[in-house]
N, C-alpha and C positions, 0 to 999 in steps of 0.2 A: 200710660203702659197697660197692656192688655191684662184683665185679671186672671186669667186662666195662665197666662206665662208668670205671674207673680206665684200663684198657686204651686204652678209645676215646678218652680225652683225653691219655695221653701219647702214643700212638701217631696223633699229629695230622700230616699231611703237611708244614705248613711246619715244625714240630720237627723231623722227621726229616732235612728237606732241611739244616737247618742243622748237623746232626750229619755229614751225608754231606760238606758242605764241610769240616768238621775232620777226618775221614777221608782224604779226597782229599789235604789238605796233610800228613797225617801218612804217608801213601803216598808222598807226593812226587811225585803225578800233576801233569801239566800241565794241569787243570781250572782255567777263571778266568771271571769274568764279565767282560768287556771295559769298560773306562772309556769313555764318561762314563756307562754304563747304571747303575751303583749308583745315581748320584745322581738319574736318572730315576725310578728304581723308589723313593728316599726322597722326593720329591715327591708322587707318586701315593698312596702310604700316607698323609701327612699330608692331601693332600686329601681321601681317601676316608673317613678318621676323623673329621676336623672335620666335612665336610658330611652325614654321615648323624648325628652328634651334635645338629646343627641341626636336622634334620628332625624328629627324636623330640622334641626341645624345643618346636618349634611345635607337634606333636600335643599334647603333654601339657599345655600351658598353664602359667601360673604362680599356682597355688594357694600359701597362706601354708606348707604342707607342701614343697612343691616348693623355694620359695625358701630354707628352713631346711635341707633338704638339700643343696640346691647351693652354699649359702654354707658349710656344716660341710665339704663335699667340696673347695671351693676353699681353705679353711682349713688340711686336712690335708695338700693338696699344695703349700702353703708352707711350715708349720711341719716336716712330715717332712724334706725336702732340707736345710732349716736346721739341724735337729739331726745331722742323719747327717753331713752336711760336717765339722762341727768335731769327730766322733767320728774320722771317716776321714782328716782332716788331719795325726793324730798318727803315722801309718803311711805315707800316700800323698801327693804330690806333689800341688799344690793342680788342676791341669786334671784328673787322675783321681779325686780326692775330689769334684770338683764333677761329674765325670758320673756317677760310681756315686749319689751323693745325688739327682740328677736322675732317673736311672733308679729309685731306690726311692721317690720322691715321687711319681712317676707312674704308670700302670697298665698292666695286661697285658690286652689284649681276649681272649686265648685264656683266660686263667684265669677270665675274667669269663664267657666263655661255657660253661665246665666248671662252673662254680657254678649257671650256669642251668639247665643239664641234670642237676645233684644235685637241685637244685628240683623239678625236673619230675620224678624219680624218686620224691621225697617227697611229690608232690601239694599243694606249697605254692607260692601266686601271688606275682606279683611286679609293681611298676609299672615303665610305661614309659620315666618321666624318669630312671629310675637308668642307662640308655643315655646320656642327656643328661651326669649324673654323671661317667659314664666319660669321656666325650670333653673335659669343663671340668676335669679333673684333668690332662690332658696339658700342657698349656701353662704353668700356674702353675710348675709343678717344672723345667722347661725353662729359664723365665725366670731362675728362683732360680738355677739351675745356671750359667748363663750370666753372671749378674751376679756370682756368686760368684768367678768365674775372673776377671773382667774386673777386679775389685775386689782381689782377694787374689792374683793370679796374677804371675809373674816379670816380666811384659810391663807391669807398672804403673809409670809415671815422676813421681817429683815429687808434688806435691799432687794428689789424685784429684779428678776432675771429676765430678760425678753425670749431668751432663747428656749426656756423651757413652755413659756407662754404661746409662742408659735407653733411649736412642736404640738402641745394639747389642742391648739385651734385647728391646724391643717390636717392633723394624723387621727383627730378623734375618729373615732369609727364611723359615726352616722355623716360627719362631713365627708371623709375618704370615701365611703361607700357612694354617697351623691354625686360627687365630682368624678369618680371613677366610671361610674355607670355612665354619665354624662360624655365621658371620653370614648367609653366603648360604643355607645349610639353613634357618635360622630364618626367613629373608625369603620363599623360595621352598615352604616347607611339602611337604606330600605330593605336589603336582603338580611340584616340582622334583624329588623323591626319586624319583619314578616315571621321569621323564624321564632321569635320570643312572644309573637302575639297572644297565643293561647296564654301565656303566663303573665304578661304585662298588662294585657287590655282584658281578655275575658274574665280573671279571676280579680282584677283590682275593686270593683265595688264590692264583691263580697267579702275581701280582705279589710277593705275600708270600714266596712260595716261593724265588722267584729272589732277592728281597731276602737271605732268610735264608741262602740258599745262598752268597752272596758274603759274608755277614759270619761263617758259620763259616769260610770259607776264613781270612780276616783274624784271626779268632780264633784258627786254629789256629798261625798265625805268632807269635803274642802269649803264648800259653799260659805261658812263663816267669815273665810277672809275678804270677800268682796262686802258682805254687810258691815265689818268692822271700818271697812275704807269708806264709807259712805258714798258722797256723789262721785267722788274721783274716778272710779271704774266707768261709770255711766258717761261722764262728760268726755273723758278720754276715748272713751271708744266711738262717739259718735263724732266730737269736732275733729280730732286729728285726721281720721279717714277723709273728712271733707278737705281738711287744708292739704294733706298729701295728694287728693285727686287735683287740687288747683294746681299744685306743682307739676304734677304729671302732665297736665294739660299745658300748661306754659312750655315745657321743654318739649312736648309733641309738636306744639307750633314751630320752636325754635328748630327743630330739625327738620321738619316738613314733612310729618305722616300725613297719611290719609285721614279722611274723618273716622272710619271705622278702627284703624291702627291707634288713633288717637284715642279713641274710648278706651280700648282694651290696656293701652299704657296707662292711661289715670286709674282705671280699676285695677291694676296691678299695683299702682303705687297706694291705693286706697285701701285694699284687702289686706287681711290678715290671716296668718296660717294657723289652720287647726289640725293640719295632717303632718307635713314635714317638722316643723318646729318642736309640736308636742313629741313625735318621736324622738327627735334629737334630744330633747331637754330631758326627757325620762333617761335618757343614756348617759349625757353629760351633766347635767345638773339636776340629780334625783332630789336635792333639798329645796327646789322651787315648786310651788304650790301649782300643780295640773289646775286646781279649781279657780284659781286666778286667769291664768292665761289662755286656757281653753274656752273658759266661760266667756270672758271678756270677746276673744274674737269670734267664738261660734253663736253665742247666745245674743250678743249685742252688735258687734260691728257686721256679722253676715247679714242679719234682717235689715239692718239700715242700709246697707249698701243694695241689696236686692229692692227694696220697697221704695226707697228714697233717692238712693245714689244714684243707679243707673239712670233714670229719667232728668235727673238735675246734672249730671255730668253731660248726657247729649245734649241737653237745652244750652249749656255753655257753649259746647263744641259747634254748635250748629249757628251760635251768634258770630264767632270768631271765624269759621272756616267759610268762603265762598261758596 
């Protein structure tokens, strides 16, 4: 992989603003993002991600391969957090295990963009509906994470009732906004995308920088959580993405995706969210530690995928695909 491409993906302004927040806390600076602005940034990011995914889905249409791909994406975003939760629950409390599981069941848009750049360097094309797959993988993992926290968390009382759980999971503000924005994007299509482009596209990175700056400050306050867990976060944040990528490559081969789409699908399965899931968890599970799930996803899994994951996944795909 080209060294310049590695640097361009690692030295991404939003990622660097996250580390700036952590450094500011470490230096005991008075830098902070005043409340309730972090909640506004969360809502904006969820709206933008969902809406742009809906526009892309409207553009690509629903062929049989698109349906199979989107179905496989949703399936992985449900199964991964379920498996991750019961692994993590051995060492973490329920809210933190649920939040980390949701992060690893969801996806990283920046890692996806890095994979697109990687394909461009190799001259390999990909399909537009993979962007829709990325958007569709956000909500199921969030719903599963919230559901697990509600079902198994310390706040449960007496006999469990499924109706309140499903209401909380599907009607939670962050999930409802993300799925509602996806539907609006599907209904309005290209015209809607063009009309909202100055809001959903031009402002996105600036809002993301401010959001991750705040998350960096919050994570800096909570870094002790990872130190106390020892080797678990590092092992989980590097081994689990690789296993998920292998599962994704197997599914892509079974569906019959092209090499470019196969790499993007593997990256979606391997990446961990540090945008949509933190935005949702800050609203739905405030008791979970952002210093745990954000730092694992951003400081460990993200660079692992960028530096080692992409070329490794592509090497495996090149061996399996003719």
